[in-house]
N, C-alpha and C positions, 0 to 999 in steps of 0.2 A: 504493500500500500504506500509506504514511504517513497519507494522508487517511482511509483506511478505519479505521486504528487510532484516529485522533482522533475520528471519528464514533462508534466503539464506546465510547470513553471518555465522550463527551458523553451518549450514551444511558444508560450506567451511572450517571452522576452525576444526570441528570434522574430516572431510575428510583428512585435512592436517596432523592432529595429528596421524590418523590411518596410513597414508602413511609413516610418519616419524618413527613410532613405528615398522612398517613392515620392513623398510629398516635397522633399528638398529638390529632387530631380525635376518634378513638374513645375515648380516655381521658377527654377533657373530657365527651363525651356520657355515658359510664358514670358519672362522678361526679355529673353533673346528674341522671340518672335515679335513682341511689341516694338522693340527697338528697330528691327528690320522693316516692319510695316511703316513706322514713322519716317525712316529715311527714304524708303522707296516711294511713299506717297507724298513726301514733302510736307509733312504735318509739323506744326509748331510744338506739339507735345505727343508723347507716346500714347498709343491707345491702351485700353484695358483688354487683356487677352486672358481667356481661361480655357484650359484643356480639360475636357470632361472625360469620364470613364476611369475605372480603377481595375487593376493596377496600371499605372502609367508605364512602368518599365517593361511590362509584358507587351504593351502596345508598340513601344519603341522597337522591341526585339522583332516584332512582326512587320516593322516599317509601315504601320498604318494606325492613325489615330481615329477613334470613334467620332469625335466631335470637337471642333474648335470654335469658340465664340469670341468675337471682337466687337468692342464699342469704340467708335472714333468720333472725335470732335474736330472742328476747324476745317472741314472740307468746303471748298469754295468753287464756284463755277463763274467764269468771266464771259461776258458778252456785251456788245454795244457800249463798252467803256464802264460797265457796272458789274459789281460782284454780288453774286447770290450765295449766301452762307447757309450751309446745312447745319441745323442746330445739333443734331445727334444722329449718328447712323449705327445701327446694330446689325451685325452679320453673323450667321451661323453656318459653318462648313461641315459637311458630313463625309465620312470615309476619306480622311486626309492622308495622302501618300507622303512619306519622307524620302529624302534623297538617299542614295546608296551609302553615303558616308554619315548619315544621320544628322548632318549639320544644318539642314534647312527643310522647310515644308515646300512641296512642289505643286500639287494640285488636289482638288477635292472632287469627288464623284458628283456632288450636288451642293447647292448653297441657297440660302434665303436671306433676305435683308429687309429692314424697315428703316425709314428716316423721317425726320420731322423738320418742317420749315415754318418759322413763325411769320405772321402777317407783317410784323415790323421789319423783318429781313426781306420779305417779298416787296414791301413798299420801298425800302431803300434801294433794292436792285432794279426797281422800275423807273428810277430817275427822279429828278427834282419835281416838286409840286404834284406828285401822283401819290394817291393813297389806295392801298389794297386791303380789303377786309372781307369778313364772311358775308355771303349773300343769301344764305338759307338754302332750302331745298325747292326744286321745281320739277314736277313730273318724275320724282324719284331720283333726280340727279342733283348733286351739290353744285352750288354756284359761288362765285366770288363777286364782290362789289368793287368796281374800279372808279375812282374819282379823279379824273384828269383836270388840269387847270387850263382853261381855254378863254382868251379874252372875249368879252361880250356875252359869255355864257357862265353865269355864276351858279355855283352849287350843282354842276353837271355830274350826274352819276350814271354809270352803265353797268349792266350785269355781264359777267364774263365766265369763261370756262377755262379751267386749268387741266391739261391733259399730257399724255406721254406720246412722244413721237420717235420712231426709230430705235426704241429700246435704250436710248441714252440722252434724250433731250426732253426738257420740261418746257411746255408751251402754254403761254397765257394769251387768251384772245377775248376781245369784246364780242358778245353774241350779236349785237346790232348797234348801229349808231342812231341816236335820237333824230327824229324827223326835223326838229328845229335847227339841227346843224346844217341841213341842206341849204338854208337861206344865207349862209355865210361862206364866201369863197374860201376854198382850201380847208374848211373846217374838218371835213371827214378825214383827210390825210393827217391833220394835226392831232385829232383824237386817236386815230390808229397808231400814230407815232408814240403816243404815251400809254396806250392800253395793250398793245400787242408786242409780246417779247418772247424770246427763246433763250434758254440756258442749257448748254451741253454739260451734262454731269459725267465727265470722263475720268474722274478720280475714284470711282467706286472700287473697293477692294475686290480682287478676283474678276474684274471686268463684269460684274453683275449687270444684268439687263433690267431696266425699269419695266415693271408690269402694269402698275396701276397707281393713280394718284387721286386722293379724295380731299375735298375741302371740308373742314369742320370748324366748329366755333372756336376751337383752341389752336388752329393752324392747319397746315397742309401735311397730310400723311402720305408717304410713298412706300410702295412695296416693290421688291426686286427679287430676282431668282436667277439661277444658272445651272448648267450641267457641265461636268468636266471642266471646272473653272481653274484658272491659274491663280495661285495665291502669291501675293507680294512677299518676298523674303524667303 
């Protein structure tokens, strides 16, 4: 009985050491991956990276990680001299392959991502004297409200739609121009110049493709996904 107790103690101690070593190894790998993503994406700060699944060392031995999750801040898209800032982007990569020397992650079988953009950042990216806000729901579709600044037309507001184009571009468009604008020469072009914009989001990790964008009262929500995606770093 005493020998059995000692054997049990030894097993518990060895198991505890293995768990501790496993957690140390995964923390080092997460920090290294975060730094590589930061440098490859040109971010001002390292993202938060978490490697899921246990044990980590067994996954490394098989050169395949079950799941890698990353949260990035500071992603920006530039167009027409204006910068659109993404508030936060979360991405999850599944079945992640490691390089032959275990020094880097290479690609994932699949990935999904979500991002948020505030109306304040969307307003800033749309140029001076333009305000973008939530426009409610119409026929089951979310809308945005765009308030351009046009001489002779005070308090002009139009409803607009924000959509995805080509898997990498966010597009803002006014649904229609008010009839009153037709009486003012060049008014339609001036309104369109302030309400219609496109921003190419080409810094998404793993070259994720944009699937859907939804306008809500708290901001713009974006979903993205990909198959056999290349991971940065």
